[in-house]
C-alpha positions, 0 to 999 in steps of 0.5 A, spaced: 500 500 500 502 506 498 500 513 501 495 516 497 492 510 494 484 509 494 481 506 500 475 503 495 477 497 491 473 494 485 466 492 486 466 497 493 461 502 493 460 508 498 454 512 500 450 515 506 444 512 510 440 515 515 439 511 521 436 513 528 437 520 526 444 520 524 447 519 517 452 514 516 457 513 511 457 506 509 461 502 504 458 496 501 459 490 496 455 485 493 448 484 490 442 488 493 437 482 495 442 477 497 443 476 505 445 483 509 451 482 513 453 488 517 460 489 519 461 493 525 468 496 527 471 498 533 476 503 537 480 507 534 478 504 527 473 506 521 470 502 516 477 500 513 478 496 518 474 490 515 478 491 508 480 484 508 473 481 509 469 486 505 471 482 498 471 475 500 464 476 504 461 479 498 463 473 493 461 468 498 454 471 496 452 476 502 450 484 501 456 486 505 455 493 509 460 496 513 459 503 516 463 508 519 459 508 526 456 514 529 462 519 531 467 516 526 470 518 520 465 521 515 459 519 519 455 524 523 458 526 530 452 528 535 454 532 541 453 530 548 454 523 551 447 521 551 448 520 543 453 514 545 449 510 549 449 502 548 441 503 546 443 509 542 449 505 538 444 499 538 439 502 535 443 505 530 445 498 527 437 496 527 436 503 523 441 501 518 438 494 517 431 498 516 435 503 511 436 497 507 430 494 507 432 488 511 427 485 516 433 480 519 441 481 518 447 477 520 452 481 524 460 481 525 463 486 530 470 487 533 472 491 539 467 496 540 463 493 534 462 486 538 460 490 544 455 493 540 453 487 537 452 483 544 447 489 545 444 488 539 443 481 539 440 482 547 435 487 545 433 486 538 434 478 537 428 478 532 432 482 527 438 477 527 440 471 523 447 469 526 452 473 530 460 473 530 463 477 535 470 478 536 475 480 542 469 485 545 466 484 552 459 483 553 457 489 556 454 486 562 460 482 564 466 487 562 466 491 569 464 484 573 470 480 570 475 486 572 473 486 579 474 479 579 481 479 576 486 484 578 490 483 572 484 484 567 483 490 572 490 492 570 489 491 563 483 495 563 486 502 566 485 505 559 478 505 559 478 510 566 483 514 562 479 515 556 473 517 561 476 523 563 475 530 560 480 533 555 486 529 557 485 523 553 484 528 547 490 531 548 495 525 550 492 521 543 491 527 539 498 530 539 504 529 534 499 527 529 496 522 533 502 519 535 499 516 541 494 512 538 498 510 532 503 507 538 497 503 541 495 500 535 503 498 533 504 496 541 498 491 541 499 488 534 504 483 531 510 486 527 508 487 520 500 487 522 499 494 519 501 495 512 505 501 510 501 508 511 496 504 514 496 508 520 496 514 516 489 513 513 487 512 520 490 518 522 486 522 517 480 519 519 481 521 527 483 528 524 476 529 522 473 535 526 469 532 532 472 525 531 476 524 536 472 527 542 466 523 539 470 516 539 472 517 546 464 519 548 463 511 547 467 510 553 465 516 557 457 514 556 458 508 559 459 512 566 451 514 564 449 507 563 443 504 568 444 498 572 439 493 570 438 487 575 442 482 571 446 481 565 442 480 558 442 474 555 443 472 547 438 468 544 441 468 536 446 463 534 453 466 536 460 465 535 465 468 539 472 469 536 477 470 541 484 472 539 489 468 545 494 474 545 489 480 546 493 485 551 487 488 553 482 483 554 483 476 558 480 469 556 475 469 562 472 475 559 469 471 553 468 465 557 463 469 561 460 472 555 459 465 553 455 464 559 450 468 557 448 465 550 443 460 549 446 458 542 453 460 543 460 458 541 467 460 543 473 459 540 480 461 541 484 464 535 491 462 537 498 466 534 493 472 534 493 479 538 487 483 538 487 485 531 486 478 529 481 480 522 487 483 520 493 479 522 489 473 519 484 474 514 484 468 511 482 464 517 478 469 520 474 470 513 473 462 512 471 461 519 465 467 519 463 464 512 462 457 515 458 459 521 454 464 517 452 458 512 451 453 517 451 455 524 457 450 525 
């Protein structure tokens, strides 16, 4: 990959779709009318996180839709923490399905995209076919597991930092986002990101209001009301968990699995948090097998 090379590949289309009161920038591939498959990126990525998945999944017969989540890159960036609660973020996904006229969709999420995916599956199960969640915790178990496991609490200290006012923006955004770039590189295997890839991420982070909106996902967690018990998932769910994730330990995935009525958990060895970038062929094949057969 060279600096300035176009992000869109042959067969990919981009546009804007209204969803839940905001406009979401989306990239799509595949035929309209094929089963709708929505891919949700995490922090601090944008739609391009799925660059290794879009074409193979579309070629397998899916209408692949990849949004910039609200607050990210070219999507709307509403003000205030209330615009970034889990209920709102989950409603964005349902609104996107509505915008494409799909009564039911397949859903794949990574990192924050997986966090949102857990919540969509818990709150809107009737709109989902099969769900794949990668290295993002169930919202109702994340804090519980950190309390039980001091090592996980230590790994999660960044969450508390991200919730502070203004300081995270100053720390992560300075010197052309050197802090964010360093975080991604340090948590991945050497060579995971192509030459100039992190510059492309920095272009998305530099859009007005983007960094604050991205951090508001974490800040809004403080506003979340506590319910009586953890939310269960009824859709068929596959949890793919990188074994060498520096942010999340294995027990976080196991606690999420315990809340799935029809779930399976598989650890991906020799992969870090960025498993979909490091092992795309393996991840793509596993996603397709599960979407096609549930196995």
